[in-house]
Every structure is written in structure tokens, then in C-alpha cells.
N, C-alpha and C positions, 0 to 999 in steps of 0.2 A: 218675408217668408211666408207662403202660403200653406197653413197647417190642415185646412180642410175647406171642402165646398159643398155648397148646397144649392141644387137648381134643376131646371128641366133638362132631361135628356133629349139631345137633338139628334144624335146619330150614335150607332153602335157598330164599331168596324171589328176586323180580325185582332188586332192588338191596342185598340184604342177606343174612347168615346168622346163625344163631343158634348159639354154640359153648358148650358146657358146660366150664366151668372150676371145679374145685374145688366142685363143687355149684352153682355159678351160670351161669345162662343170659346169655350176653352177646350184644349184638346188634351185629354188626360190619357196616359198608357197604362194599362192593367194587365192583370193575368187573365185568362180565359175563365175561370172560376168566378172573378169580380164582375168581368163583363156580362157573364151569363145571368147575373141577377139584374141587370140594366134593361130597360125597354124603351124604345123610342118614343117620346110623348109622355113617358112617367118622370117620377121625381127621383132624384138621386143625392145621397149623402155621402161623401167618400173623405176618409182621412187621406192626406196627401204629403208628398215630399217634393219640394221644387229644387231641382237640379240645374243650376247655372253651368253653362259651357263656356271656354274660353274661344273666341272667335266663331262661335255658333250660337243658334238659338237656344235658349234654356228650354229644358224639357219638364213637365209635370205628371207625375205618377200618383195615381189612385190606389187605395187599398179599402178592403171591407172592415178593417178595424185598426186600432193603433198597435196592436200585436204584429200583425203584418208589416205595418210601417218599420216598427222597431228592428225587425229582422233585415228589412231592406236597407235602412239606414246604416246598421252595423256592418253589413256586407260591404257597403260602400267605401268603410275604411281600410279594406283590404287591397293591397297593391295589386293591381291587374284585373280587379273586379269592377266593372263600370256598371250603370244603371240597368243597362239591358240584361247583363248577366245575372245582376241581382234579382231582377224581375223574374228571369228565367227558374232560378232556384225556387221562388215562390210559385211558379207555375206547376213545378213538379212535386214539391214538398209543402206540407202545411208548417206553420211556424214551430210547432213542437216537435215534428219531424226532423227540422233543422237542429233544434236543440238536442235532440236524441243522438243525433248523427255526430255532432260535436263532443258530446258526453262520452260516447263510446268509440270516438276516433274511427268512424266509419266512412273511410275513403270512397268506397262503391256508391254509398248514397249520394255523393256529390257529383261523381262522374257520370251518373244517369242523366245529369242535366246537359242538354246539348251546349257545346261550348266549352265546356269545364273538363279538361285532361287532368290526368294523374298529379302532375306537378301543381296545378292550380288548386285541386283538392286538398293536397297536402298542406299547402300554404293556408288554406282555409281553415284547417283543422289546427294547424300551428298557431296562428295568429288569435284564434278565438277560443282557445283551450282555457277552460275555467270561467268563461263567459256565457251568456245567454241560458243561464240555468232554469230548468223546469221547476217552478215553485209548486209545493203540495196542494195549495189551494186552487192552482190552475187546473190540475187534473179533477179535483173535487168538483168545481165548477163546470168542467166539461161534461162530467158524468152526470151531473143534475139537470142539464140542459136537456137531454134525452133525445132520441132521433127524431125526425120527421116522418109523418106518415109516407109509406112507400109509394102509394100511387101518386101523391103530390110531388114527391121526390122525382121520380120517372118523368112526369110530365115537364117539370122545370129543367131537368137535363136535357130532355129532348128539344124544349124551346131554345135553350142556351146553344145547343149545337146548330140549329137551323139559322140562329142570329149570326152564327160564326161563319157559315156559310155551306154547310151540309144541308142536303135535301131532306125533307121530313121523312122520306123513306129509309135513307141511309142512316139518319140520327135514330130512328126507332130500332133499327137493325142492330146499331152499335149498342145501344143502351140494352137491348135485350141480350146480345152475346155477352157483354160485361156481367151482367146479372146472372147468366147461366154459369159463368166461369167462377164467379165469387158470389155465391147465394147470399152469404152474410152482409153484402152492401145493400140488400133490399132493406136493412134497417138504418142504414148509413144516412149522413146529411147529404144535401144536393151537391156541395163543393166535394166532397169525397168521392162521390159516384161519377161526378164531371171530370175530375182529375184523372181517375182511373180510366174512364172511358177515352179520354183524349191520350192518355199513354198507349192504348190498345190500338188506336187508330193510327198513332206514329208508328207503332212496331209493325203494324200490317202495311203501312206505306213503304217502310224501310225495307221489309221482306220482300214486297213486290218489286221495288227497284233493283234489289240484288237479284232477285230471280230473272228480271228481264235483262240484266247486264251479263248474266252467265250463259244467256242463250246465244 
């Protein structure tokens, strides 16, 4: 089992990065928020989950911390939820978002994830009921960490979006629009702002496609 990797980032793609470890280039699939923290030529340390597949090449998934990996591996234990879908959940929700959704039986939270319908969402809630509990100390630690400076966060989110394929102009406009619609995010961490901006970009793309189809 490969539990973590440390090495130089050779490439950052839309859904994966290539990290050189002991002379080997490992392809690691990750969420946009995690990929947004990586830079080609920089160093990386990721918690990982190695997923073997029958008759297919195994896959390696990377996470910013062990908490994300715990959510990922727990979701894999649910019938009908594969690694790509589990990663999609973490692309839309933070680990504590997932825990809260389970605790409150929030079906809608999971149906927001591309690829998850109402039946799968209900199965997730049923099989994980009583699990993945939010511990009080987790909330306290999160509050103590404090927000990142707004200017640094904005710069990092713009950089993350450009590394994922958006132009600098579109990235800047998307971040500005997100902060205008939700000013409280100016004090949020980079991953939260990036996740919200990606949701807005996805919604705008879907709306544009629907409008084009209606003409």
C-alpha cells in the first residue's frame, strides 16, 4: 500500500498531477483544490490511497490531508461508489461538509455532486448513518487556524484556475464574481474560495449549454 508520497511535481493536469518519487513519475489523481496547491517544478507531499482494479491498471489518488483520505476510503466502501465518484464528492464538499450531510440526512448535498442521483445519495446516507462524526476538537482546531490573508487567497485561486486551463483574464473575472456574490469568502481559505468558484463556473457552463440548446 502507498500511504503517502513526497517528491517533485513534474506536471499538473486538469484531474491529476505527475510527481517524481525516487526517479519514477507517479500519476496521482486529485481534486481541483488539491491540484491548485501544486506547481510544476515545486515539491509535493500528499496523503494517498492506492486503488487496485481487476483487469485494469491500478490508480493512485492524492489528498491534502489524512482527513480527506478518510472520507475517500469510507465512501469507497459503499456499493456503487467508485474512486472517481468518491473524488467528485471531495471536489464539491469539504470533509466536514460530508460529515454534516450524513448527520443531517441531507440528500440534496450529495445530489449536487455530478454523477450522484437521488438513489445513490440515499444509499450513502443509509450506509454511513452514525459514521464520520464531527469531533468537537476538529471544530476548535479549525477555528484556531484562522483565515488566510485575502490578497494571498485570491492570488492562489487565480493561479490554481489558470493551471487548470482557464485564461488569466477568465480566472480573475471568475474569482472577482465569486467574491462579489459572497463577500464573506474574502476571509475564507484558498480551498473554499476555489471550490466555490469552480461551482460557479460549472453552473455558468451548464446554463450556457441549456440556453444554447433552447434556441
